[in-house]
N, C-alpha and C positions, 0 to 999 in steps of 0.2 A: 484805559475803555475802564468804565463801571458796568459789571454784570448785573443786572437786579434781581437778585433769588429769593426763590420760596419757597415756602416748607414741602415738604411730600404731600402732604393732607391738600392746600391749596393749590399746590403744582398741580398733581396726579385727578384733583378733581377737575379740573381744565383742561387735562390732553387726555384723561380718560383712557382709553385704550391705543391713544396717537403716538407716544412716544413723547420726549424729553430732551431740554437743550440748554444750554446758556442762551440769554439773550443778547442778540444783535442789541449795538449802539454804531452810532455816526453818524456818517452824511452820505447823500447818492447825490449822483445829478436828476435833473428828472427834464433833462432832453435828451436826446441822442446826437453825437456828434459825428462822423464816420465819416472816412474814404473808402469806403468800402463800396460793394456794387450793390443794389437794392436785385438787381436778379440772381439767380441762380436758387440752390436748394439750402436750407438753413446746415448751417454744419455744426456738428454737436462732438463737441470734444471731449471725450471719456478716461477716465483713469482704471474703469473696470475691465482690467487685462487680464483676470483668471478666468482659464476654459469657461465655467459656468454662466459665470458673471457676462463677461462677455459675448456670449449668444443668448443671453437673455435682454441685452442692448439689442444686437441684431433681430429678434422676435421685436421688438419694441418697434422699432424703427418700421419694419416691415408693415408690422400690423396698423400703424400711423398711416402709411403709403396707399394701403389699401384702402381706409377710409375717404379716398379721395380728398386728403388734403396735400399740403406743401409733401414737398419729399424731404425725407433729413438727409446728409452728407453723414455717417458717424465714421469717426477717425478715433479711434481706440491707441491708445496711447501704454506704455508701461507704468506702472504705477507710478514708480520713482523717480522718474523723468518727468511727470507730469505732475509732480508735486515741486518738482524745480525751477520747472519751463510755466506754470502758471504765469508768475507776473510778466513773463517774456510775450507769453498770449494776450492777456490782457491789455497791455500797453502797446503792442504793434501797432501800424498804420492800417492795418487789416484782418483784424484778430476772428478767431472763430467765435461764433455765434452763441452757441448755448456752451456750459459747461456743469460736468456731474461736479460735488463740492460736497462740501460742509457750512452748516452757518456758523456761530460764534466769531471768537475775536478770531481768524481768519478771513471771514468774509466782511468784518468789518473795518480790519486794515484796509481791504479792498476799498470800502465804500467811501472810507473816510478819504481818500485820492480820486473819486466820484470818477471808478472806472465799471460801475455795476449797473443796469438797466434799472432804471424807475419800473417797479412792476404794479404799483397802483390801481390800473385799469385790469390786467389778469384780475387781480384778485378782487376786485368789485364787480367784473363780468360773468368768471367763472362761478357755477352753480355750483359745484364741486366745494373751491375755496370758502365759498360764502357758509360751510357748514362745518369747517375745518375749527376745533377748539379753539377755546382764547390764548391756551397757553402757545398753539403754535402760531397764531397770529401777529402774537408776540416777537415770537421767536425769530420772525421772518421780517419785523419792522424795524428800520432806521431808527436813532434817536432824532433823526429830523422829522418821521410819520411815514417817512417812502418804504413802503414794502420793496426787497432786496431778494427775497428769496423764494423757491418753491420747495416743502419738504416732499419727499416721497415714503423715505423707509427709515427705521429707525434699526439698532443691534445692542446688543449688548454683550457685555468683557466679564468674563471668569474662567476659572482653572479645570480644563477642558482633557479629557481621555477617555478611553475606549473600554465600555463598560464587560466587553469581553477579557481584558488584558487585565483591570484589577482582578475581575474571577480569577482567573488563573493564577497571577499571584496573589491570592486571598488576600484583600487587601479592602477597604472599605474609602466611601468618603470623610473626611474631619470635619468636624463641627467649632474647634477653637485651635486656637495657632500651636497647645500643646499634642492637638491630635495630631496635627498637618504633620508637626517635626515628628511625631512617631511615626507616620507614614513612609516619611521622606526615608528613618532608618531603615525601614522593613524594605523600601525597593532596593537602598542599595544594596540589604545584604546579599539582595535574590540577584546582586550583578547589576540592576537597569539604573541608568541616570534617572535619578528620580524629577528632576525638573528640566526641561526644555525652554531655552531660551532667544535663539534668533534673531540678536542685536548685530550680526556679522554683514557684510557684505554693504548694501544699500538700504539698509534696514536696521540702524542703530538705534532706532527712535523705539523699537518693543521693549527696551530696558525703561522706557519712561514708565509701561503701567507700572510697572513693579514699584517704582517712584510715588506716581501716583496712588497707587491701592494702600502703600504703607503709611503713607502721610493724612492720606481721610481715614484707616482704621485705628490712627493716634492722635492726630491734630483736629482732626475732624475735617468738613466741607468746607468751613466757611474759611478756614485758616486757610485753605490749600488753596481756594481759590484765590486770597488776597496775597498772598506769598507772590502766585503766579502772576498776579500785578500790578507788583513790584510794591505792596507794602508791608513785607518782611523780609527780611535777608536770606539766602542760601547759607550764611554761616551762622546764623540765630540756634542759639543749642534746642530749638522743639525740632529741627532738620536734622539735627546730627542722631536725635534719638532714631529719627528715620532710618540711618545706617547702621545705628547700634542693633537694631533690630533686626536688621538685612544682614549683618553680619552673621547673626546664625543659621539663618537659611544657604547661605553662601558656599557653603561646602560640599551642600545637596547639587547645585547645577551641575546640568551638562558640562564637561571641560571645554568646550567647543562652541558653548552657545554666545561667543563672541567673533568665532569663524566662519561662521554661518547665517545666510539670511532666514529670514521667518518662514521663506516657503521651504526649505530644509529643513528648517526646525520641526516643524511640522508634519514634513513626511515619517520623518525618525519617531515623533508620535503618533504617528499612523500605522507606521511597521512595528512597535515596540523595544524602541529602542533610548526612549524616555518614557516616563511612566507619566507624566503631567504637564501640562502649559499653560501658560496666563497668558490669552489671546482673544482676541473681539471673534465673532463667530465669520465673520469675512473668511476666515482661513478654511473653510467648510467647500467655497467655491469652486477650489484646489481640490476638492478630494476627491475619490473616484466615489459614483453612485451608491455601490454595494455598502461602501463604510460608512455611511451617513445615520442609517438606523443605528449602529453600534456607539455611536458616540454620546457621550452624555459630558457634564459641568458640575462643579459644586463652587458655591459662594468664598469669595477670599476670604480669607478664615478670620473672623475677630478676633480683636487684639487687646480691645479696652470697652468693654461690656457697658461704659458710660457714655462713650462714643455712638452720637446718632448715626444708623446703618443709613454707607453712601454705595452708591454703586455708579462704573460709568457706562453712559447707555446715551450713544451719540447718535443725532438727525443728520440722515443724509439727504440730499436734492441737487437743483439745478440753480444754480444763478444765471445771467446776462453779459454779454459785452454791453455797455455804454454807446461805444464806437459802432455796433451796427449799423447795418444800411437797412434792413429786413427785420424793422419792428413789430411788421405787423405779424409776418408767419413765424415770427419769434414768440409774437404773444397767442399764438395758436396752440403753438407747440408747448408751451408751456398749462396754457390750461389741459391740453390733452392729460400731460404727464402728471396732473394732479387729479388724473379719473380713477378710480377702483378700477376698470377694466386693463389702465396702462400697470398701474403697480402688481395687479395680479398676474400680468403677462408674465413681469419680471422674475416674478416671487416664484412662480411656474421655472420659468426658464433656466432659473438658478438653482444654485444648492436647499433654497426656501428657507435660509435660519436668521431673513430678515423679518420684522414684523412693516406692516404697511399704514401710513399716514390717515390715506383715507379712512372716514369711519366708517364706511360701508364695503371698503375692501374686503377679502377674506386673507387669513393667511395659512401657511399649507398644513395648519392642524394636528401637526405630529407633535409627541408626547416633549420632544427638545424643545420647541416652539411654544408649546403653553410653559411650559419650566421657568421657560425664558421672561417671557410676559410676567409671571408671576412675580420672579426677579426682580424685575425693575418694579414693577407694582408695590413691592413689600417694601422698596427704598425710602428711609427718613429725606435722604438729599442723593441727587441726582450731578453726576458731574461727568464732565464731554471725553475728553484725552488731553494729556502735555499740552500741544499744539493748540487745540482747538479751545483753551480757556487761557492761554496765554497767548501765544504767535507762532508762525511759520518763523521768524525770523529767532525767536528766542530757541526754538526747538534742538538750535546746534548745540545752544553751550550746554543743554541738557543731553544730548548723545555725546558729548566731550568729556562731562565729569561722569557720566554714570558708566561710562565702558570704560575709565582709566580706575574708576571705584571696583567695579568688577575684578582688575587687573593687578591691585594694588589697593586693597580694602585701608590695610594701614598708614595710607597715604590720604586717610580721608580729611584731615584738616586742612592741611594746603589745598586739596583738592574743589572744595568749598569756598576758601578763601578765594580762590582764582575764579571758580564758578560765579560768586557773587559779583566780580570786578568784571565779568562779562559779560554779565544779565544784565547788569547797571547800563552798561553802554548800549544796550539796546532799548532798555526804557527812558535813558535820557535822549536816543534818539530825534 
């Protein structure tokens, strides 16, 4: 897959306040073939299973029904179950109609298999989508020229912490990598595990954020995207530099980091058992509302000032099954999901730590969200996340390699050799 990337100035000028993402490529079916019935409510398969996010989706479905529109049958599935079952959903004889998911390489893979519904008519007839930025328009367009995605929100990754805990421990946000190591030393001296991880259980993918950030800080975003597209090797010297730097900070990780899932790791963070955590804002959907005002973050530290600053800022939204028998009601729902009203309902009902894609929609207006928007806007380059910039198929190769590295860092040579071998099988398939 070829992702067409732009500079920060060109990209954000087009995107404005609506978010950022890699461009889709691939093809999509222009007609819907289905064995499913055209009767009944539209099924919306959602991976937004955290308490606040789930409640927000329920509010959204209820608001849609009150408008006198078709009813939506919302089916919320645990996020990791959804991730593994998505290929089965899309290829089944009677698939769900609409899905919460995201753009980038993963959507491209399904588009190439003709599993995503052509949404050209949705984009052509929606007053809202006509006003979306050129960058979002491109994001949702396959290389065939067909639209396959409706974006709704975007969010950012960062080093999150609780302000009250940092104040209690007498520490502050670092600016450089050396400052970051000093912060880790201070926290460790106070009996606090400096860095939470949460790469255990069914969320080993969380460790990929560390690989992503170290790679974009050391080798830059263009190299990183090319690496994930198979244009470089995982056993290259440039990749080895990533792990050499990671080893500097590895002693500061929570010893239970690969034994617990990210949900438990974020609980440890909120309770003060760990000091900080590299995570996306989605973790806040499971946080107590009373803790939200106390949550803050800082930018992953700069390592090489000569490397243009990049940040991870994924865009989320919806695509539909090409096999749906309910194309008209699906189209109507998609148009609603693109409205400012729909996105504001979701933001209000969730933790409010995402930013809307509709240019007229209001965000939560909190200090955290304002800081997050500035954080994304100040980046020279934008990446998504490991699997979003590569594929769901490549993610397990990263999960295996990175968890092995954390357990046995001295074996990094053989780990990278194995990673390249396993990745090559995916790229060659």
